[in-house]
C-alpha positions in Angstrom: 127.7 110.8 -22.5 126.6 109.2 -19.1 122.9 109.8 -18.2 122.1 112.5 -15.8 120.9 111.8 -12.6 118.1 113.5 -11.5 116.1 114.3 -7.9 112.9 115.3 -8.1 111.3 116.8 -5.0 107.8 117.1 -5.3 104.0 115.5 -3.9 102.8 115.3 -7.5 103.2 111.8 -7.9 101.5 110.4 -5.2 98.8 110.0 -7.8 99.6 106.8 -10.0 98.1 108.0 -13.2 100.8 111.3 -13.1 103.5 108.2 -12.6 103.5 107.8 -16.6 105.4 111.0 -16.9 107.9 109.4 -14.7 108.4 106.1 -16.5 109.2 108.4 -19.7 111.7 110.8 -17.9 113.1 107.5 -16.4 114.2 106.5 -20.1 116.6 109.6 -20.4 117.7 110.3 -16.6 118.5 108.4 -13.8 115.8 109.3 -11.7 115.0 109.7 -8.1 111.6 110.8 -6.4 111.6 112.5 -3.2 107.8 112.6 -1.9 105.7 112.7 1.0 104.2 109.5 2.2 100.6 111.0 2.1 99.0 114.3 1.4 95.0 115.4 1.7 93.8 117.5 -1.5 90.6 119.0 -2.1 89.7 115.9 -4.1 91.7 113.1 -2.9 93.5 111.8 0.0 96.8 109.5 -0.3 98.8 107.8 1.7 101.7 105.6 0.7 102.8 102.6 3.5 106.3 101.3 1.6 109.3 103.6 2.3 110.4 103.3 -1.3 108.9 101.8 -4.1 111.0 100.8 -7.2 109.1 100.6 -10.4 109.4 101.5 -14.5 113.0 102.6 -13.9 112.9 105.0 -11.4 112.8 105.0 -7.6 110.3 106.9 -5.0 111.6 107.6 -1.8 109.0 108.8 0.8 109.1 110.7 3.9 106.9 111.7 6.5 105.7 115.4 6.3 105.3 117.5 9.1 103.0 118.8 10.0 101.4 115.1 8.6 98.2 116.4 7.6 99.7 119.1 4.9 98.1 119.1 1.6 100.2 121.6 -0.6 103.8 122.5 -0.5 103.6 125.6 1.3 102.7 124.0 4.7 105.7 121.1 5.4 108.7 119.9 5.1 109.7 116.3 4.7 111.3 114.4 7.9 114.8 113.8 6.3 118.1 115.6 7.2 119.3 115.4 3.7 116.3 113.9 1.4 118.6 111.2 0.2 120.8 113.7 -1.8 124.1 112.3 0.1 123.8 109.1 -1.3 122.2 109.5 -4.5 124.5 112.6 -5.5 122.4 114.2 -8.4 123.2 116.1 -11.4 120.2 118.0 -10.8 117.8 118.7 -8.3 114.3 119.5 -9.5 112.0 121.1 -7.1 108.2 121.0 -8.4 106.8 123.8 -5.9 107.6 127.8 -5.7 110.6 128.8 -4.3 109.2 130.4 -1.2 107.4 127.7 0.0 109.0 125.7 3.0 109.7 122.4 0.9 111.5 124.1 -1.7 113.6 125.8 1.2 114.7 122.8 2.4 115.2 121.1 -0.9 117.4 124.1 -1.5 119.2 123.7 1.9 120.0 120.0 1.1 121.2 120.6 -2.1 123.5 123.2 -0.9 125.1 121.1 1.6 125.0 117.4 0.1 125.0 118.0 -3.6 126.6 121.4 -4.2 127.5 120.6 -7.3 124.2 120.2 -8.6 121.8 122.2 -10.9 118.7 123.3 -9.3 115.7 123.6 -11.6 112.7 124.8 -9.9 108.7 124.4 -11.4 106.7 127.2 -10.6 102.7 127.0 -11.4 100.9 130.0 -9.2 100.1 133.1 -11.0 98.7 134.9 -8.5 101.2 136.1 -5.4 99.1 136.1 -2.1 99.8 138.5 0.2 99.7 137.7 4.2 99.7 141.4 5.7 103.0 141.7 7.7 104.4 138.3 6.9 104.2 139.4 3.2 107.7 140.5 3.8 109.2 137.2 5.0 107.4 135.5 1.9 109.4 137.9 0.0 112.7 137.3 1.8 112.3 133.6 1.5 111.4 133.9 -2.3 114.5 136.1 -3.3 116.8 133.6 -1.0 115.7 130.5 -2.9 115.3 132.5 -6.5 119.2 133.3 -6.2 119.8 129.2 -5.6 118.3 128.2 -8.7 119.6 127.7 -12.2 116.9 127.3 -14.4 112.8 127.9 -13.9 110.1 125.9 -15.4 106.8 128.3 -15.6 103.4 127.0 -16.3 102.0 129.9 -17.4 102.5 133.5 -18.3 101.6 134.8 -14.5 104.1 132.5 -13.0 106.6 133.6 -15.7 105.7 137.6 -14.6 105.8 136.9 -10.7 109.2 135.6 -11.2 110.4 138.6 -13.8 108.3 141.1 -12.0 108.7 140.4 -8.5 112.0 138.6 -7.8 114.1 139.9 -11.1 114.8 136.6 -12.7 115.9 137.2 -16.2 113.6 135.6 -18.8 116.5 133.8 -20.5 116.5 131.5 -17.0 112.7 130.5 -17.6 111.2 127.6 -20.0 107.7 127.7 -20.2 106.4 124.2 -19.5 103.9 122.4 -17.8 104.3 120.2 -14.4 101.8 117.6 -15.9 101.4 116.6 -19.3 98.4 114.1 -20.8 98.9 110.3 -21.7 97.2 110.7 -25.1 97.0 107.0 -25.3 94.3 107.1 -22.4 92.7 110.1 -23.2 91.7 110.0 -26.9 88.4 110.2 -29.0 86.1 107.5 -28.3 84.6 105.2 -30.9 80.6 105.5 -31.5 80.2 102.2 -30.0 82.4 103.7 -27.1 80.7 106.5 -26.7 77.1 104.8 -26.3 78.4 102.3 -23.7 79.9 105.7 -21.9 76.5 107.5 -22.1 74.9 104.9 -20.5 77.4 104.2 -17.6 77.1 108.1 -16.6 73.4 108.6 -17.0 73.6 110.9 -19.9 70.9 111.2 -22.3 71.8 110.1 -25.8 69.5 112.8 -27.6 71.2 115.8 -25.8 74.2 117.8 -26.6 76.1 117.2 -23.2 78.6 119.9 -21.7 80.4 118.7 -19.0 83.0 119.9 -16.1 85.3 117.7 -14.0 86.9 119.0 -11.1 86.6 120.8 -7.6 83.0 122.2 -7.4 83.8 126.0 -5.9 83.0 129.1 -6.7 86.2 130.0 -8.3 85.8 127.4 -10.9 82.7 129.9 -12.3 80.4 126.3 -11.8 77.3 129.2 -10.7 78.2 131.0 -14.5 77.8 127.8 -16.1 74.5 126.8 -14.5 73.3 130.0 -15.6 74.5 129.6 -19.0 73.2 126.2 -19.4 69.7 127.1 -18.5 69.8 129.8 -21.2 70.6 127.2 -23.5 67.6 124.9 -22.2 65.2 127.9 -22.6 65.8 128.3 -26.2 63.7 126.2 -29.0 66.0 123.6 -30.9 68.6 121.2 -29.4 68.3 119.4 -26.0 71.2 120.6 -23.7 72.2 118.8 -20.6 74.8 119.7 -18.4 77.2 116.7 -16.5 79.4 117.5 -13.3 81.9 115.5 -11.7 83.8 116.5 -9.0 83.4 117.5 -4.7 83.4 120.9 -3.2 81.1 123.4 -1.1 79.0 124.0 -4.1 77.5 120.4 -4.5 74.6 121.5 -2.2 73.3 124.4 -4.3 73.9 122.4 -7.4 72.4 119.5 -6.3 69.0 121.4 -5.5 68.7 122.3 -8.9 69.4 118.9 -10.5 67.0 117.0 -12.8 67.2 115.5 -16.1 69.4 118.4 -17.5 71.8 118.5 -14.3 73.5 115.4 -13.7 76.0 115.2 -10.7 78.8 112.6 -10.1 81.1 112.4 -7.0 85.0 112.1 -7.7 86.1 109.0 -9.2 89.7 107.2 -9.3 91.5 109.3 -12.0 91.9 106.6 -14.1 87.9 106.6 -14.8 88.0 109.8 -15.7 88.6 109.6 -19.5 85.6 107.4 -19.6 83.5 110.5 -18.3 85.1 113.2 -20.9 84.3 110.4 -23.3 80.7 110.7 -22.8 80.4 114.2 -23.5 80.2 116.8 -26.7 81.6 119.5 -25.2 84.0 120.3 -22.4 83.7 123.7 -20.3 86.1 125.4 -17.7 84.4 128.5 -16.6 87.1 129.5 -13.9 86.6 133.2 -12.6 89.4 135.6 -12.1 89.8 136.8 -8.7 92.8 138.5 -6.3 93.9 135.2 -5.3 93.0 132.8 -7.9 93.3 132.3 -11.7 93.3 129.1 -13.3 97.1 127.8 -13.3 97.6 124.5 -15.1 93.7 123.5 -16.3 94.8 119.8 -16.2 91.5 118.5 -16.8 90.9 120.8 -20.0 94.0 119.6 -21.3 92.5 115.6 -21.0 89.4 116.9 -22.5 91.2 118.3 -25.8 93.0 114.9 -25.9 89.8 113.5 -26.1 89.0 115.5 -29.0 85.9 117.5 -27.3 85.5 120.9 -28.6 86.4 123.5 -25.3 85.2 126.4 -24.1 86.8 128.7 -21.7 87.3 131.9 -19.7 90.2 134.2 -20.1 91.7 133.3 -16.3 95.0 132.6 -16.3 96.7 129.8 -18.2 93.2 128.9 -20.0 93.8 131.4 -23.2 97.7 129.9 -23.5 95.8 126.5 -24.1 92.9 127.6 -25.9 94.1 130.5 -28.2 93.2 129.0 -31.8 91.9 125.6 -30.3 89.1 126.6 -28.7 86.4 129.2 -27.9 87.2 132.0 -25.4 84.9 134.4 -23.2 85.1 136.7 -20.7 85.4 135.3 -17.2 82.0 135.8 -15.1 80.2 136.2 -18.3 77.2 133.8 -18.6 75.5 135.3 -21.4 78.8 135.3 -23.5 79.1 131.6 -22.5 75.9 130.5 -23.6 76.5 132.2 -26.9 79.9 130.3 -27.2 78.2 127.1 -26.4 75.4 127.9 -29.3 78.2 128.1 -31.3 78.8 124.2 -30.8 75.2 123.0 -31.2 75.7 121.6 -34.7 78.2 118.5 -34.6 80.0 119.4 -37.8 81.3 122.3 -35.3 82.0 120.1 -32.6 83.9 117.8 -34.9 86.1 120.6 -36.4 87.0 121.8 -32.8 87.6 118.7 -31.5 90.0 117.6 -34.2 91.7 121.2 -33.4 91.8 120.9 -29.5 93.6 117.3 -29.9 96.0 118.3 -32.1 97.1 121.3 -30.0 97.5 118.4 -27.2 99.6 116.2 -29.0 102.0 119.4 -30.4 102.3 120.8 -27.1 101.1 119.2 -24.0 101.7 115.4 -24.2 103.4 113.7 -21.7 106.0 113.2 -24.4 106.4 116.8 -25.2 106.5 117.9 -21.5 109.3 115.2 -20.8 111.4 116.6 -23.7 111.3 120.3 -22.7 111.9 119.2 -18.9 114.9 117.0 -20.0 116.2 120.1 -22.2 115.9 122.5 -19.4 118.1 119.9 -17.4 120.8 119.9 -19.8 120.9 124.1 -20.0 120.9 124.1 -16.4 123.9 121.8 -16.0 125.8 123.5 -18.6 125.3 126.8 -16.9 126.5 125.6 -13.7 129.6 124.2 -15.1 129.9 127.6 -17.1 129.6 129.3 -13.8 132.0 127.3 -12.2 134.8 127.4 -14.7 134.3 131.3 -14.7 134.5 131.8 -10.7 136.1 135.1 -9.5 138.8 133.8 -8.0 140.2 132.3 -11.4 140.0 135.7 -13.3 140.6 138.1 -10.2 144.3 139.5 -10.2 145.0 139.0 -13.8 145.9 142.6 -14.7 149.4 144.0 -14.0 147.7 147.1 -12.1 145.8 144.8 -9.8 148.9 142.8 -9.2 151.2 146.1 -8.3 148.7 147.6 -5.9 147.7 144.2 -4.3 149.9 144.4 -1.3 149.5 148.4 -0.9 145.5 148.3 -1.2 145.3 145.1 1.2 147.5 145.9 3.8 147.6 149.6 4.1 146.4 151.6 7.3 146.1 150.0 10.9 143.2 147.6 9.8 145.3 146.2 7.0 148.4 145.7 9.2 146.4 144.4 12.1 145.1 141.8 9.8 148.4 140.7 8.5 149.4 140.2 11.8 146.6 138.1 12.5 146.7 136.3 9.6 150.8 135.3 10.1 150.0 134.3 14.1 146.9 131.9 12.6 149.5 130.5 10.1 151.8 129.9 12.4 149.7 128.2 14.9 148.7 125.6 12.2 152.1 125.1 11.1 153.0 124.0 14.7 151.0 121.1 14.4 152.8 120.0 10.8 156.1 118.3 11.0 159.0 119.8 9.3 158.6 120.0 5.8 161.7 119.8 3.0 159.6 121.0 0.4 156.7 123.3 0.8 154.1 124.2 -2.2 152.7 127.5 -1.8 149.1 127.7 -3.9 148.2 130.4 -5.0 151.7 132.5 -4.2 150.5 135.7 -5.2 153.4 138.2 -5.0 155.2 135.4 -2.6 154.4 137.2 0.8 154.1 134.0 2.5 157.5 132.7 1.6 159.5 133.9 4.5 156.5 132.7 6.9 157.0 129.2 5.4 160.8 128.4 5.2 160.7 129.0 9.4 159.6 125.5 8.9 163.0 124.8 7.1 162.2 123.7 3.6 162.2 125.4 0.4 159.1 127.2 -0.9 157.5 126.8 -4.6 155.0 129.4 -5.6 152.4 128.1 -7.8 149.8 130.7 -9.0 147.0 131.3 -12.2 148.0 134.8 -12.7 151.1 135.6 -14.7 150.8 139.3 -13.3 151.0 138.2 -9.5 154.2 135.9 -10.3 155.9 138.5 -12.2 155.6 140.5 -8.6 156.7 137.4 -6.8 159.8 137.1 -8.9 160.8 140.4 -8.0 160.6 139.5 -4.3 164.1 139.1 -2.6 162.5 136.7 -0.2 160.2 135.3 -2.4 159.6 131.9 -3.5 162.7 129.4 -4.8 160.8 128.4 -7.4 157.5 129.7 -9.4 155.3 128.6 -12.1 151.6 129.0 -13.5 149.1 126.7 -13.0 145.5 126.0 -11.7 145.0 124.8 -8.2 142.3 122.1 -9.7 145.1 120.7 -12.0 148.4 120.9 -10.4 151.7 119.5 -12.3 152.9 117.9 -9.9 153.5 114.1 -9.1 151.5 112.3 -6.3 153.8 113.1 -3.1 156.2 115.5 -4.6 156.1 118.1 -1.5 155.8 117.5 1.9 153.4 120.1 2.8 150.8 122.3 0.7 150.2 125.8 1.8 146.8 127.6 0.5 145.9 130.9 2.1 142.8 132.9 0.9 141.6 130.9 -2.1 139.1 128.0 -0.6 136.7 130.5 0.4 136.6 132.0 -3.0 135.7 128.6 -4.9 132.4 127.0 -5.9 131.8 123.9 -4.1 132.7 121.7 -7.2 136.0 123.7 -7.5 136.7 123.6 -3.7 136.3 119.7 -3.8 138.6 119.5 -6.8 141.7 121.8 -5.6 141.4 119.9 -2.0 141.8 116.5 -3.8 144.9 118.1 -5.9 146.3 119.2 -3.0 146.0 115.9 -0.8 147.1 113.8 -3.9 150.5 116.0 -3.9 151.4 116.3 -0.3 153.1 113.8 1.1 152.4 114.7 4.9 149.4 117.2 4.8 147.9 120.5 3.9 147.6 123.7 5.7 144.7 125.7 4.2 142.2 128.8 5.0 138.8 128.0 4.8 135.8 129.9 5.7 133.6 128.3 8.3 130.2 128.9 9.6 129.2 129.3 13.4 125.7 130.2 14.3 126.7 134.0 14.6 128.8 134.1 11.1 126.1 132.3 9.6 123.8 134.8 10.4 126.0 137.9 9.3 126.8 135.7 5.9 123.3 135.5 5.1 122.8 139.2 5.5 125.4 140.0 3.4 124.1 138.0 1.1 120.6 139.2 1.1 122.0 142.5 0.6 124.3 141.4 -2.5 121.2 139.5 -3.6 119.4 143.4 -4.1 121.4 144.2 -6.8 120.8 143.1 -10.3 123.9 141.7 -11.7 125.5 141.2 -8.4 128.1 138.3 -8.1 128.5 136.1 -5.1 132.4 135.5 -4.3 132.5 133.5 -0.9 131.4 130.3 -0.2 131.7 129.5 3.3 131.3 125.7 4.6 130.0 124.4 8.3 132.9 122.7 9.8 131.0 119.2 9.5 131.1 119.8 5.8 134.8 120.5 5.9 135.7 117.6 8.0 133.4 115.4 5.6 135.0 116.5 2.6 138.4 116.1 4.2 137.6 112.5 5.1 136.5 111.7 1.7 139.9 112.7 0.1 142.2 110.9 3.3 142.7 114.1 5.5 141.8 114.8 8.9 141.8 118.0 10.6 144.5 118.3 13.5 144.4 121.8 14.1 142.3 124.8 13.5 143.2 128.7 14.2 141.0 131.4 13.6 141.8 135.2 13.0 139.6 136.7 15.0 138.4 134.3 17.2 134.5 133.7 17.1 133.7 136.6 15.1 135.8 135.2 11.9 134.7 132.9 9.2 138.2 132.5 8.2 140.1 129.9 9.8 143.5 128.4 8.9 143.6 124.6 9.5 146.2 122.0 9.4 144.7 118.9 7.5 147.2 115.6 8.0 147.5 113.2 5.2 146.2 109.7 6.7 147.2 106.5 5.8 145.5 104.6 3.4 143.5 101.6 5.5 
C-alpha cells in the first residue's frame, strides 16, 4: 500500500521544537504542512522568511495570515486560494484547530473544492466554549457547518470531547483522544547528579533547597498567586528549606517580582530548547491552574515535559490535568492554596520525590511521547480514509430504486400533478437544447436508463439507444416499455462494460448531482472513455443565489440526527476544470428553470488528444 498523502493545516510548527513530531510523521506519510509565516503568542513571536522549507522528509509551505498580526486560528485566514491542495492532492486534510475558527472554515472550503476525495481530520483542544453574546449563534452555525464535513476528530481532553458530543452532536465513535503535541523524551529526560548540580548553578537555585517550579505564562488563570501563597506557608514551617522558581512572562510578573528574594527566583522566557535545562534543575513541578468559565487547562504541555524529566508533579483539577496526572502525580482542588501546600509537603522527602518522578516519566513514555502521539494520529488517518471510502461506496444513488415497489411507482410519484408534468416538460426541453449541439449519433448509451423514459427523446438524434442501470427493478420496468431502449444491461456508472469509443454519445440525466466527488469523477471519466463524440449530462451547478438556497437546505438537514446528504453540486469552474482533465469541454448549457435552478443539462464535447 502506498503511503498516505497528508496536508496538515496549523500554526503549531512555527516553533522548531514542535517539528520533531513532523519528522516522525513523515516517516510513515507523505507530509505537507500549511502554516502562516508569522504569529504572535503570549510568550513568543515568530516570523519565517522562506516561503517553503523542506527538511526531514516533509515540506512546510508558509502563507501570509490576514490579518497579519493574528496569533490564534480563530482570527486569521491564509493568503492562498487553495492552500496547495490542488497541486498536492492529499488523501487526508488534517486541521489542527477548532472547527468554528476562520482557518478551519477556509481549510474545509479549499478541501471541498480542490481535494474533494480527501478525508478530513480535525484536532480540537479547547475545553471551554466561549460565548460572544449575539455572535454566539454565528459561532454555533460555523461549528455545525464544519463538523458535518469532518470525518474524524482528535480531541485533546475530556472537555473538548464533551463540546463535540453535547453541543454539536458528534458521535463518540468519530472522536479519538490524543494530544496535539507529544514530548521528545530524549531531550526531556532525568538529569544525572552532575547535570543537576550544573543546572542549579546556571539557574541560580540553592543546592540545599527543595525547589518547586513552574514554567509558562505568568497570568492569574494559571493559579500562580495560589502557588506563591502555598510556598510561603511551607517556608514558614520548620524543616526543609523550600524555594520557588518561575520561568515565563506575563502581566503577573510585576506582582511576583515584588515578593522575589532568595526563596523566589524569576527567569524570563528562554528558547524552548533551553526549557529542559530549567526543568532538570527542579525537584518538583507544579501546575496550579484555576477553573474559570473561560479557562481550564487544555493541553498542559509544560507538565508533560516536566514528567518526562522525571519530576514528581502536583496539579489542580483543572481541565486536562487530572487526565494526565491521575495515578502518576498528586492532584488538589483548584484555587486551594492550603491543599496545595499539603501536597507539596508530601514530597519533602527525596524518596517520595524519586517514586513520584519514576511514575511520572513512565506515564509519558506510555501515552504522551511524540512516538505515541504520532502512532494514534496515523491510526486516525487510516480510519478516516476508510470511513470516507465506505461512505462513497454506499452513496444513495447506488442503493436507491433497488426495490420493485419503488421502481413501479417511480413515474407516478415523480411526474404526477401539474408540478410533475411541468417539470417533465422543462426537462425534455433542456435535454433537446443540449442534444442540438451534439452531432447525429448512431449509438447512444443511456446511463442510468431508469424505466426507459428518455429513449424516445434520444432517438430523435437518429440512432439506437442502449440502456444501462444498476437497478434490476428499474431495468424490468424499462423492458416493459414499448418505446424503451433497444438493449438493456445492469452495470455501475463508474465501471462500464463497454469498450473505448464504443458509442457515439453517452446520455446521463439526474445522476451526477447524487454522486459524491470521487464517484462523480470516476463516472464522468468512464463516460469520456466510451464516448466517441461527447456526453450529454445533467449536473447540479451553483450560482450565488442557488448556493445560498442549497446551504440553507444543508443547514436544516444537518439539524436532524442521522440525516444524509443526497446532493453534491459543483461550481461551474469546478465542472470545467474536471471536464478539461478528462478530455472534454463544455459546448452548451441548458437550464431547467433559468437562474433559479441548480440543475443544468450540458453537452460536453470530446476533445481530440494533442
